[in-house]
MDAnalysis code that builds the backbone (N, CA, C; Angstrom):
import MDAnalysis as mda
import numpy as np

u = mda.Universe.empty(648, n_residues=216, atom_resindex=np.repeat(np.arange(216), 3), trajectory=True)
u.add_TopologyAttr("name", ["N", "CA", "C"] * 216)
u.add_TopologyAttr("resid", np.arange(1, 217))
u.add_TopologyAttr("resname", ["MET", "GLN", "LYS", "ILE", "LYS", "ASN", "MET", "SER", "LEU", "SER", "ILE", "PHE", "ARG", "LYS", "PRO", "ASN", "SER", "HIS", "LYS", "ALA", "ASN", "ARG", "TRP", "SER", "LEU", "ARG", "ILE", "GLY", "ILE", "PRO", "VAL", "ILE", "THR", "LEU", "PHE", "LEU", "LEU", "ILE", "HIS", "LEU", "VAL", "ASN", "SER", "LEU", "ALA", "GLU", "ALA", "PRO", "GLN", "SER", "THR", "GLU", "LYS", "SER", "LEU", "SER", "ALA", "ASN", "LEU", "GLN", "PRO", "GLN", "SER", "GLU", "THR", "SER", "PHE", "LEU", "LEU", "THR", "PRO", "LEU", "GLN", "ASN", "GLY", "GLU", "ALA", "SER", "ALA", "LYS", "GLU", "LEU", "VAL", "SER", "PRO", "GLY", "LEU", "ALA", "TYR", "GLY", "THR", "PRO", "SER", "ASP", "VAL", "ILE", "THR", "ILE", "ALA", "GLN", "SER", "LYS", "LYS", "ALA", "LYS", "GLU", "ARG", "ALA", "LEU", "SER", "GLN", "LYS", "LYS", "LYS", "ASN", "THR", "SER", "ARG", "SER", "GLU", "MET", "ARG", "GLN", "ALA", "ARG", "GLU", "GLY", "MET", "VAL", "PHE", "THR", "ALA", "ASN", "ALA", "SER", "GLY", "TYR", "THR", "GLY", "PRO", "GLY", "LYS", "THR", "LYS", "LEU", "GLY", "THR", "LYS", "ILE", "ARG", "PRO", "GLY", "ILE", "VAL", "ALA", "VAL", "ASP", "PRO", "ASP", "TYR", "ILE", "PRO", "LEU", "GLY", "THR", "VAL", "LEU", "TRP", "VAL", "GLU", "GLY", "TYR", "GLY", "THR", "CYS", "ARG", "ALA", "GLU", "ASP", "THR", "GLY", "GLY", "ALA", "ILE", "LYS", "GLY", "ASN", "ALA", "ILE", "ASP", "LEU", "VAL", "PHE", "ALA", "THR", "GLU", "GLU", "ASP", "ALA", "ASN", "ALA", "TRP", "GLY", "ARG", "LYS", "GLU", "VAL", "GLN", "VAL", "ARG", "VAL", "MET", "LYS", "LEU", "PRO", "ASP"])
u.atoms.positions = np.array([
    [16.308, -44.412, 18.692],
    [16.946, -43.276, 18.008],
    [16.394, -43.120, 16.600],
    [16.296, -44.201, 15.938],
    [15.751, -44.203, 14.595],
    [14.330, -43.716, 14.584],
    [13.601, -44.024, 15.661],
    [12.204, -43.618, 15.751],
    [12.083, -42.118, 15.901],
    [12.965, -41.526, 16.737],
    [12.943, -40.061, 16.923],
    [13.285, -39.353, 15.639],
    [14.239, -39.822, 14.884],
    [14.639, -39.209, 13.626],
    [13.503, -39.229, 12.625],
    [12.815, -40.360, 12.591],
    [11.698, -40.485, 11.662],
    [10.581, -39.521, 12.019],
    [10.370, -39.299, 13.358],
    [9.320, -38.376, 13.793],
    [9.634, -36.938, 13.378],
    [10.928, -36.517, 13.536],
    [11.306, -35.162, 13.165],
    [11.166, -34.929, 11.681],
    [11.499, -35.878, 10.873],
    [11.372, -35.731, 9.431],
    [9.919, -35.637, 9.017],
    [9.106, -36.421, 9.718],
    [7.683, -36.396, 9.371],
    [7.064, -35.046, 9.703],
    [7.570, -34.357, 10.757],
    [7.016, -33.052, 11.152],
    [7.329, -31.995, 10.094],
    [8.625, -31.929, 9.646],
    [9.018, -30.921, 8.645],
    [8.426, -31.175, 7.282],
    [8.013, -32.387, 7.040],
    [7.459, -32.716, 5.722],
    [5.943, -32.587, 5.668],
    [5.362, -32.118, 6.781],
    [3.918, -31.929, 6.751],
    [3.553, -30.830, 5.754],
    [2.572, -31.045, 4.962],
    [2.180, -30.036, 3.975],
    [1.641, -28.763, 4.607],
    [1.086, -28.823, 5.834],
    [0.507, -27.642, 6.479],
    [1.571, -26.618, 6.836],
    [2.785, -27.019, 7.167],
    [3.848, -26.084, 7.523],
    [4.244, -25.236, 6.335],
    [4.293, -25.775, 5.162],
    [4.631, -24.992, 3.968],
    [3.547, -23.982, 3.638],
    [2.303, -24.337, 3.818],
    [1.196, -23.412, 3.565],
    [1.233, -22.239, 4.523],
    [1.569, -22.509, 5.813],
    [1.635, -21.422, 6.793],
    [2.727, -20.429, 6.455],
    [3.874, -20.937, 5.989],
    [4.990, -20.035, 5.620],
    [4.619, -19.165, 4.418],
    [3.958, -19.739, 3.430],
    [3.565, -18.959, 2.263],
    [2.544, -17.891, 2.627],
    [1.638, -18.195, 3.532],
    [0.621, -17.236, 3.977],
    [1.269, -16.051, 4.703],
    [2.275, -16.330, 5.525],
    [2.974, -15.259, 6.248],
    [3.679, -14.321, 5.285],
    [4.297, -14.864, 4.261],
    [4.988, -14.030, 3.272],
    [4.003, -13.170, 2.488],
    [2.841, -13.746, 2.152],
    [1.849, -12.989, 1.396],
    [1.332, -11.785, 2.190],
    [1.214, -11.911, 3.476],
    [0.717, -10.804, 4.312],
    [1.844, -9.844, 4.673],
    [3.019, -10.357, 5.016],
    [4.120, -9.529, 5.506],
    [4.689, -8.582, 4.468],
    [4.863, -9.031, 3.241],
    [5.478, -8.201, 2.208],
    [4.623, -6.972, 1.892],
    [3.307, -7.099, 1.683],
    [2.498, -5.876, 1.451],
    [2.517, -4.921, 2.623],
    [2.506, -5.440, 3.855],
    [2.521, -4.558, 5.030],
    [3.809, -3.751, 5.087],
    [4.929, -4.415, 4.860],
    [6.227, -3.723, 4.883],
    [6.305, -2.686, 3.757],
    [5.799, -3.051, 2.579],
    [5.817, -2.123, 1.448],
    [4.981, -0.881, 1.740],
    [3.784, -1.079, 2.340],
    [2.918, 0.039, 2.692],
    [3.599, 0.952, 3.709],
    [4.264, 0.407, 4.695],
    [4.979, 1.191, 5.714],
    [6.074, 2.042, 5.072],
    [6.816, 1.456, 4.126],
    [7.891, 2.199, 3.464],
    [7.326, 3.343, 2.610],
    [6.184, 3.110, 1.948],
    [5.582, 4.167, 1.140],
    [5.117, 5.328, 2.007],
    [4.493, 5.027, 3.168],
    [4.034, 6.083, 4.077],
    [5.221, 6.902, 4.586],
    [6.309, 6.238, 4.949],
    [7.504, 6.929, 5.424],
    [8.085, 7.830, 4.338],
    [8.086, 7.383, 3.091],
    [8.627, 8.168, 1.989],
    [7.778, 9.411, 1.726],
    [6.441, 9.261, 1.768],
    [5.540, 10.402, 1.550],
    [5.723, 11.454, 2.634],
    [5.833, 11.040, 3.898],
    [6.048, 11.992, 4.995],
    [7.368, 12.739, 4.851],
    [8.402, 12.063, 4.399],
    [9.709, 12.706, 4.223],
    [9.645, 13.767, 3.136],
    [8.934, 13.475, 2.025],
    [8.822, 14.447, 0.938],
    [7.979, 15.641, 1.347],
    [6.981, 15.450, 2.217],
    [6.130, 16.554, 2.657],
    [6.855, 17.492, 3.599],
    [7.753, 16.991, 4.427],
    [8.483, 17.809, 5.384],
    [9.619, 18.584, 4.738],
    [10.149, 18.125, 3.615],
    [11.307, 18.763, 2.991],
    [11.030, 20.193, 2.540],
    [9.896, 20.506, 1.825],
    [9.649, 21.912, 1.419],
    [9.480, 22.849, 2.599],
    [8.843, 22.386, 3.697],
    [8.650, 23.249, 4.861],
    [9.970, 23.653, 5.482],
    [10.879, 22.719, 5.621],
    [12.182, 23.045, 6.203],
    [12.956, 23.986, 5.306],
    [12.819, 23.795, 3.973],
    [13.503, 24.703, 3.037],
    [12.939, 26.109, 3.120],
    [11.583, 26.229, 3.244],
    [10.953, 27.544, 3.344],
    [11.373, 28.256, 4.613],
    [11.440, 27.560, 5.753],
    [11.880, 28.179, 7.002],
    [13.312, 28.671, 6.905],
    [14.155, 27.885, 6.223],
    [15.555, 28.283, 6.081],
    [15.686, 29.542, 5.247],
    [14.915, 29.629, 4.121],
    [14.963, 30.824, 3.284],
    [14.431, 32.033, 4.022],
    [13.350, 31.853, 4.798],
    [12.781, 32.971, 5.560],
    [13.771, 33.502, 6.571],
    [14.511, 32.611, 7.216],
    [15.505, 33.049, 8.203],
    [16.639, 33.807, 7.541],
    [17.025, 33.397, 6.314],
    [18.121, 34.075, 5.627],
    [17.718, 35.447, 5.113],
    [16.412, 35.600, 4.753],
    [15.951, 36.881, 4.225],
    [15.599, 37.884, 5.299],
    [15.494, 37.466, 6.557],
    [15.138, 38.383, 7.640],
    [16.251, 39.399, 7.849],
    [15.960, 40.738, 7.773],
    [17.018, 41.734, 7.992],
    [17.571, 41.644, 9.392],
    [18.861, 41.774, 9.497],
    [19.537, 41.654, 10.775],
    [19.630, 42.999, 11.462],
    [19.389, 42.965, 12.767],
    [19.553, 44.146, 13.629],
    [18.769, 45.339, 13.107],
    [17.513, 45.077, 12.659],
    [16.715, 46.161, 12.078],
    [16.406, 47.221, 13.110],
    [15.946, 46.783, 14.291],
    [15.538, 47.758, 15.302],
    [16.722, 48.462, 15.939],
    [17.937, 47.993, 15.686],
    [19.091, 48.625, 16.318],
    [19.317, 50.029, 15.794],
    [18.805, 50.324, 14.551],
    [18.986, 51.684, 14.054],
    [17.687, 52.328, 13.603],
    [16.579, 51.572, 13.599],
    [15.310, 52.220, 13.301],
    [14.908, 53.186, 14.408],
    [15.370, 52.935, 15.639],
    [15.007, 53.774, 16.763],
    [16.117, 54.743, 17.144],
    [17.151, 54.882, 16.301],
    [18.259, 55.765, 16.608],
    [17.861, 57.219, 16.412],
    [17.848, 58.074, 17.436],
    [17.439, 59.471, 17.259],
    [18.573, 60.313, 16.718],
    [18.217, 61.399, 16.080],
    [19.213, 62.368, 15.668],
    [19.686, 63.153, 16.879],
    [20.906, 63.658, 16.812],
    [21.486, 64.327, 17.959],
    [20.755, 65.603, 18.335],
    [20.164, 66.291, 17.348],
    [19.469, 67.544, 17.652],
    [18.061, 67.323, 18.166],
    [17.615, 66.043, 18.221],
    [16.325, 65.724, 18.795],
    [15.143, 66.102, 17.934],
    [15.356, 66.490, 16.684],
    [14.245, 66.959, 15.856],
    [13.476, 65.802, 15.242],
    [14.160, 64.727, 14.934],
    [13.480, 63.610, 14.302],
    [14.252, 62.351, 14.596],
    [13.644, 61.202, 14.299],
    [14.317, 59.934, 14.477],
    [14.314, 59.193, 13.164],
    [15.199, 58.220, 13.048],
    [15.269, 57.433, 11.830],
    [13.991, 56.664, 11.606],
    [13.311, 56.276, 12.688],
    [12.056, 55.543, 12.554],
    [11.010, 56.381, 11.852],
    [11.012, 57.698, 12.071],
    [10.045, 58.571, 11.445],
    [10.328, 58.753, 9.965],
    [11.582, 58.611, 9.572],
    [11.971, 58.926, 8.209],
    [12.112, 57.700, 7.325],
    [12.266, 56.496, 7.906],
    [12.466, 55.285, 7.130],
    [11.446, 54.257, 7.567],
    [10.683, 53.699, 6.634],
    [9.660, 52.726, 6.979],
    [10.303, 51.412, 7.387],
    [9.758, 50.692, 8.398],
    [10.283, 49.391, 8.789],
    [10.238, 48.447, 7.603],
    [11.273, 47.633, 7.451],
    [11.361, 46.704, 6.342],
    [12.117, 47.285, 5.169],
    [12.330, 48.620, 5.141],
    [13.074, 49.253, 4.058],
    [14.402, 49.801, 4.536],
    [14.629, 49.756, 5.827],
    [15.828, 50.372, 6.395],
    [16.969, 49.380, 6.419],
    [17.588, 49.152, 5.286],
    [18.749, 48.286, 5.203],
    [19.998, 49.145, 5.152],
    [20.904, 48.892, 6.000],
    [22.140, 49.653, 6.042],
    [22.580, 49.866, 7.465],
    [23.484, 50.800, 7.660],
    [24.013, 51.099, 8.980],
    [23.296, 52.291, 9.576],
    [23.374, 52.509, 10.901],
    [22.749, 53.686, 11.510],
    [23.214, 54.993, 10.898],
    [24.486, 55.093, 10.573],
    [25.001, 56.339, 9.998],
    [24.377, 56.616, 8.638],
    [24.088, 55.549, 7.852],
    [23.450, 55.738, 6.549],
    [22.064, 56.337, 6.710],
    [21.289, 55.834, 7.666],
    [19.925, 56.318, 7.880],
    [19.941, 57.767, 8.335],
    [20.821, 58.102, 9.272],
    [20.900, 59.472, 9.788],
    [21.340, 60.430, 8.683],
    [22.265, 59.986, 7.830],
    [22.713, 60.832, 6.719],
    [21.570, 61.139, 5.769],
    [20.725, 60.135, 5.472],
    [19.570, 60.349, 4.602],
    [18.610, 61.350, 5.228],
    [18.380, 61.219, 6.555],
    [17.466, 62.132, 7.252],
    [17.990, 63.565, 7.203],
    [19.282, 63.736, 7.464],
    [19.862, 65.075, 7.445],
    [19.816, 65.679, 6.043],
    [20.044, 64.858, 5.023],
    [20.006, 65.341, 3.648],
    [18.598, 65.793, 3.272],
    [17.590, 65.049, 3.722],
    [16.205, 65.416, 3.428],
    [15.843, 66.746, 4.062],
    [16.238, 66.953, 5.324],
    [15.930, 68.202, 6.012],
    [16.664, 69.375, 5.360],
    [17.897, 69.137, 4.902],
    [18.650, 70.203, 4.241],
    [17.971, 70.620, 2.932],
    [17.442, 69.644, 2.185],
    [16.753, 69.962, 0.942],
    [15.477, 70.752, 1.217],
    [14.760, 70.375, 2.297],
    [13.537, 71.101, 2.638],
    [13.841, 72.547, 3.017],
    [14.917, 72.764, 3.797],
    [15.288, 74.132, 4.174],
    [15.684, 74.948, 2.950],
    [16.436, 74.319, 2.019],
    [16.854, 75.033, 0.814],
    [15.653, 75.417, -0.046],
    [14.655, 74.502, -0.143],
    [13.460, 74.797, -0.931],
    [12.657, 75.930, -0.303],
    [12.556, 75.912, 1.045],
    [11.818, 76.967, 1.737],
    [12.489, 78.324, 1.548],
    [13.812, 78.341, 1.643],
    [14.549, 79.588, 1.458],
    [14.420, 80.094, 0.023],
    [14.383, 79.145, -0.926],
    [14.240, 79.531, -2.327],
    [12.896, 80.202, -2.567],
    [11.838, 79.663, -1.927],
    [10.512, 80.264, -2.080],
    [10.488, 81.671, -1.519],
    [11.139, 81.863, -0.347],
    [11.185, 83.194, 0.250],
    [11.927, 84.174, -0.646],
    [13.058, 83.728, -1.158],
    [13.847, 84.612, -2.019],
    [13.082, 84.953, -3.297],
    [12.329, 83.960, -3.812],
    [11.566, 84.199, -5.035],
    [10.481, 85.231, -4.807],
    [9.770, 85.098, -3.650],
    [8.693, 86.053, -3.374],
    [9.240, 87.470, -3.215],
    [10.426, 87.602, -2.624],
    [11.026, 88.926, -2.434],
    [11.540, 89.489, -3.756],
    [12.137, 88.616, -4.573],
    [12.707, 89.098, -5.826],
    [11.609, 89.504, -6.807],
    [10.445, 88.828, -6.753],
    [9.363, 89.174, -7.659],
    [8.664, 90.469, -7.245],
    [8.795, 90.833, -5.968],
    [8.156, 92.045, -5.489],
    [9.009, 93.256, -5.865],
    [8.374, 94.240, -6.492],
    [9.100, 95.450, -6.907],
    [8.678, 96.631, -6.050],
    [9.494, 97.669, -6.082],
    [9.162, 98.886, -5.343],
    [7.811, 99.431, -5.827],
    [6.950, 99.722, -4.838],
    [5.594, 100.162, -5.176],
    [5.599, 101.488, -5.932],
    [4.702, 101.610, -6.889],
    [4.479, 102.870, -7.612],
    [2.978, 102.978, -7.867],
    [2.501, 104.163, -7.998],
    [1.061, 104.389, -8.162],
    [0.521, 103.677, -9.411],
    [-0.594, 103.005, -9.217],
    [-1.221, 102.271, -10.316],
    [-0.738, 100.844, -10.441],
    [0.306, 100.516, -9.721],
    [0.871, 99.167, -9.794],
    [-0.105, 98.148, -9.195],
    [-0.221, 96.973, -9.854],
    [-1.064, 95.877, -9.363],
    [-0.168, 94.656, -9.152],
    [-0.310, 94.005, -8.010],
    [0.494, 92.821, -7.709],
    [-0.331, 91.836, -6.885],
    [0.137, 90.622, -6.818],
    [-0.511, 89.584, -6.017],
    [0.141, 89.542, -4.647],
    [-0.680, 89.589, -3.612],
    [-0.164, 89.592, -2.238],
    [-0.687, 88.379, -1.481],
    [0.130, 87.933, -0.533],
    [-0.273, 86.871, 0.392],
    [-0.801, 87.554, 1.646],
    [-2.128, 87.621, 1.784],
    [-2.758, 88.440, 2.823],
    [-3.273, 87.598, 3.972],
    [-2.942, 88.011, 5.206],
    [-3.463, 87.411, 6.427],
    [-4.185, 88.492, 7.215],
    [-4.748, 88.153, 8.399],
    [-5.480, 89.131, 9.185],
    [-5.047, 89.143, 10.637],
    [-5.196, 90.297, 11.311],
    [-4.906, 90.411, 12.738],
    [-5.794, 91.482, 13.337],
    [-5.769, 91.585, 14.670],
    [-6.614, 92.567, 15.375],
    [-5.782, 93.306, 16.418],
    [-6.379, 94.359, 16.984],
    [-5.747, 95.098, 18.083],
    [-6.003, 94.403, 19.410],
    [-5.800, 95.110, 20.519],
    [-5.428, 96.539, 20.594],
    [-3.934, 96.745, 20.379],
    [-3.535, 97.983, 20.401],
    [-2.134, 98.304, 20.237],
    [-1.953, 99.477, 19.307],
    [-0.695, 99.763, 19.010],
    [-0.363, 100.870, 18.124],
    [0.431, 100.361, 16.938],
    [0.311, 101.070, 15.845],
    [1.016, 100.721, 14.627],
    [2.450, 101.242, 14.675],
    [3.195, 100.930, 13.624],
    [4.573, 101.423, 13.508],
    [4.601, 102.945, 13.438],
    [3.557, 103.571, 12.902],
    [3.484, 105.036, 12.805],
    [2.945, 105.666, 14.092],
    [2.582, 104.821, 15.071],
    [2.089, 105.351, 16.336],
    [0.595, 105.550, 16.386],
    [-0.094, 105.150, 15.347],
    [-1.558, 105.289, 15.330],
    [-2.201, 104.057, 15.959],
    [-3.471, 104.165, 16.265],
    [-4.209, 103.062, 16.869],
    [-4.489, 101.975, 15.828],
    [-4.310, 100.705, 16.246],
    [-4.631, 99.596, 15.345],
    [-6.143, 99.501, 15.208],
    [-6.617, 99.570, 13.967],
    [-8.049, 99.597, 13.696],
    [-8.288, 99.061, 12.279],
    [-9.522, 98.662, 11.974],
    [-9.815, 98.232, 10.605],
    [-9.493, 99.326, 9.609],
    [-8.950, 98.935, 8.461],
    [-8.525, 99.900, 7.449],
    [-7.026, 100.121, 7.476],
    [-6.342, 99.417, 8.409],
    [-4.874, 99.497, 8.489],
    [-4.289, 98.204, 7.939],
    [-3.180, 98.308, 7.267],
    [-2.501, 97.134, 6.732],
    [-1.023, 97.207, 7.092],
    [-0.462, 96.055, 7.499],
    [0.969, 95.949, 7.772],
    [1.664, 95.486, 6.500],
    [2.795, 96.116, 6.161],
    [3.500, 95.839, 4.915],
    [5.002, 95.725, 5.168],
    [5.715, 95.346, 4.106],
    [7.176, 95.356, 4.126],
    [7.613, 96.734, 3.616],
    [8.150, 97.583, 4.484],
    [8.481, 98.959, 4.062],
    [9.595, 99.034, 3.026],
    [10.324, 97.939, 2.815],
    [11.338, 97.935, 1.756],
    [10.697, 98.007, 0.372],
    [9.431, 97.626, 0.270],
    [8.738, 97.618, -1.017],
    [7.550, 98.562, -1.040],
    [6.836, 98.639, 0.075],
    [5.666, 99.521, 0.155],
    [5.906, 100.532, 1.271],
    [6.139, 101.771, 0.953],
    [6.411, 102.774, 1.992],
    [5.224, 102.946, 2.927],
    [5.518, 103.192, 4.222],
    [4.449, 103.459, 5.169],
    [3.721, 104.740, 4.763],
    [2.415, 104.711, 4.870],
    [1.600, 105.829, 4.421],
    [0.985, 105.615, 3.061],
    [1.364, 104.519, 2.368],
    [0.808, 104.219, 1.052],
    [-0.647, 103.766, 1.191],
    [-1.493, 104.253, 0.304],
    [-2.892, 103.822, 0.276],
    [-3.037, 102.689, -0.735],
    [-3.627, 101.577, -0.289],
    [-3.787, 100.392, -1.130],
    [-5.262, 100.038, -1.260],
    [-5.571, 99.343, -2.350],
    [-6.878, 98.704, -2.485],
    [-6.635, 97.207, -2.531],
    [-7.294, 96.452, -1.628],
    [-7.079, 95.003, -1.508],
    [-8.355, 94.277, -1.906],
    [-8.231, 93.330, -2.800],
    [-9.360, 92.522, -3.263],
    [-10.053, 91.829, -2.088],
    [-11.345, 92.011, -1.954],
    [-12.114, 91.378, -0.893],
    [-12.064, 92.107, 0.427],
    [-11.264, 93.177, 0.536],
    [-11.145, 93.934, 1.778],
    [-11.525, 95.397, 1.589],
    [-11.001, 95.984, 0.550],
    [-11.300, 97.381, 0.284],
    [-10.057, 98.245, 0.418],
    [-10.292, 99.539, 0.623],
    [-9.184, 100.487, 0.729],
    [-8.579, 100.444, 2.137],
    [-7.264, 100.515, 2.217],
    [-6.562, 100.504, 3.505],
    [-5.279, 101.324, 3.371],
    [-4.706, 101.665, 4.520],
    [-3.485, 102.473, 4.527],
    [-2.368, 101.724, 5.234],
    [-1.177, 101.714, 4.624],
    [-0.018, 101.027, 5.193],
    [0.549, 101.848, 6.344],
    [0.284, 101.373, 7.579],
    [0.775, 102.077, 8.752],
    [1.546, 101.174, 9.712],
    [1.626, 99.883, 9.414],
    [2.249, 98.951, 10.362],
    [3.207, 98.016, 9.630],
    [4.069, 97.370, 10.415],
    [5.023, 96.387, 9.887],
    [4.972, 95.155, 10.795],
    [5.742, 94.138, 10.421],
    [5.812, 92.922, 11.231],
    [6.991, 92.069, 10.831],
    [7.488, 91.261, 11.774],
    [8.652, 90.427, 11.492],
    [8.406, 89.416, 10.386],
    [7.156, 88.925, 10.273],
    [6.835, 87.935, 9.242],
    [6.331, 88.576, 7.960],
    [6.217, 89.890, 7.934],
    [5.715, 90.587, 6.741],
    [6.896, 90.937, 5.853],
    [7.154, 90.084, 4.875],
    [8.280, 90.270, 3.963],
    [7.817, 90.140, 2.521],
    [8.409, 90.939, 1.655],
    [8.100, 90.848, 0.230],
    [6.663, 91.194, -0.072],
    [5.938, 90.247, -0.705],
    [4.563, 90.518, -1.105],
    [3.546, 90.126, -0.040],
    [3.978, 89.885, 1.201],
    [3.051, 89.553, 2.283],
    [2.489, 90.826, 2.890],
    [1.189, 90.787, 3.208],
    [0.546, 91.909, 3.906],
    [-0.332, 91.333, 5.022],
    [-0.632, 92.160, 6.020],
    [-1.449, 91.737, 7.154],
    [-2.528, 92.792, 7.386],
    [-3.785, 92.412, 7.236],
    [-4.914, 93.336, 7.296],
    [-5.534, 93.338, 8.695],
    [-5.937, 94.513, 9.174],
    [-6.557, 94.638, 10.494],
    [-8.068, 94.421, 10.377],
    [-8.594, 93.574, 11.300],
    [-10.027, 93.325, 11.372],
    [-10.548, 93.757, 12.742],
    [-11.872, 93.969, 12.830],
    [-12.470, 94.455, 14.072],
    [-12.429, 93.408, 15.174],
    [-12.603, 92.140, 14.831],
    [-12.625, 91.065, 15.832],
    [-11.711, 89.929, 15.398],
    [-11.360, 89.121, 16.391],
    [-10.521, 87.963, 16.100],
    [-11.259, 86.958, 15.233],
    [-12.587, 86.858, 15.417],
    [-13.383, 85.950, 14.590],
    [-13.314, 86.353, 13.119],
    [-13.378, 87.663, 12.865],
    [-13.297, 88.146, 11.481],
    [-11.914, 87.846, 10.883],
    [-10.882, 88.016, 11.696],
    [-9.522, 87.742, 11.206],
    [-9.348, 86.258, 10.897],
    [-9.887, 85.390, 11.784],
    [-9.791, 83.944, 11.552],
    [-10.609, 83.530, 10.333],
    [-11.758, 84.186, 10.146],
    [-12.586, 83.865, 8.980],
    [-11.876, 84.230, 7.680],
    [-11.104, 85.323, 7.707],
    [-10.329, 85.707, 6.521],
    [-9.242, 84.683, 6.247],
    [-8.540, 84.262, 7.320],
    [-7.475, 83.266, 7.173],
    [-6.271, 83.826, 6.452],
    [-5.796, 83.114, 5.455],
    [-4.659, 83.559, 4.633],
    [-4.972, 83.212, 3.191],
    [-4.863, 84.186, 2.302],
    [-5.231, 83.942, 0.913],
    [-4.430, 84.838, -0.031],
    [-4.407, 84.442, -1.280],
    [-3.773, 85.231, -2.334],
    [-4.802, 86.219, -2.889],
    [-4.460, 87.504, -2.897],
    [-5.392, 88.535, -3.380],
    [-4.659, 89.505, -4.296],
    [-5.430, 90.220, -5.095],
    [-4.896, 91.269, -5.964],
    [-4.884, 92.595, -5.196],
    [-3.778, 93.327, -5.311],
    [-3.609, 94.606, -4.607],
    [-3.236, 95.681, -5.627],
    [-3.849, 96.837, -5.481],
    [-3.523, 97.968, -6.343],
    [-2.984, 99.106, -5.474],
    [-1.900, 99.706, -5.920],
    [-1.328, 100.864, -5.225],
    [-2.101, 102.090, -5.675],
    [-2.879, 102.659, -4.741],
    [-3.719, 103.812, -5.068],
    [-2.962, 105.130, -4.978],
    [-2.177, 105.295, -3.884],
    [-1.466, 106.568, -3.698],
    [-0.256, 106.355, -2.802],
    [0.876, 106.873, -3.231],
    [2.096, 106.830, -2.421],
    [2.131, 108.012, -1.476],
    [2.842, 107.900, -0.358],
    [2.924, 109.024, 0.585],
    [3.678, 110.210, -0.021],
    [3.334, 111.389, 0.413],
    [4.008, 112.617, -0.094],
    [5.451, 112.681, 0.416],
])
């Protein structure tokens, strides 16, 4: 028994066992430290990405397409046509109200222009010079006075220029007011050309007009 005890003590007291333990500690501690540093760096790198994804999700507009594609009841336009994607924040009724308000303003502006052109136009008198919005058209057919549609005839608004009035039109020459038209209002006139090509070449332009002679 005494011999076994002495053997066990001699084993633990060997100098080589202490050296092996110190060597293990020298290697193990740096390895563990390196592992912890790598784990810490990875955690810090992932944190900004998760924060950015969270902010992006919070800033994404909700139910955007639910009203960007909502049509107006009259079928004339849709909210998608009037509001750019990414700017349409609000309810469907808000978008439709904006669209209707825009169309109402456009109609009011158009009506104002028409009223202005009519109000600026005065009853024709000999020698009077005014600016006219002139377009072109061709025959066949008959004028309001029953004459044949031919070059040298002009359609006018009879509320301002009596039928039978002789006019001089810049770029066209002398013509006689013998015709009317639904779109001929105020200072608008429509000149007769020999061919459709000539009428298209004239197009629509602002010209100076002189009243040469009023009808008897």
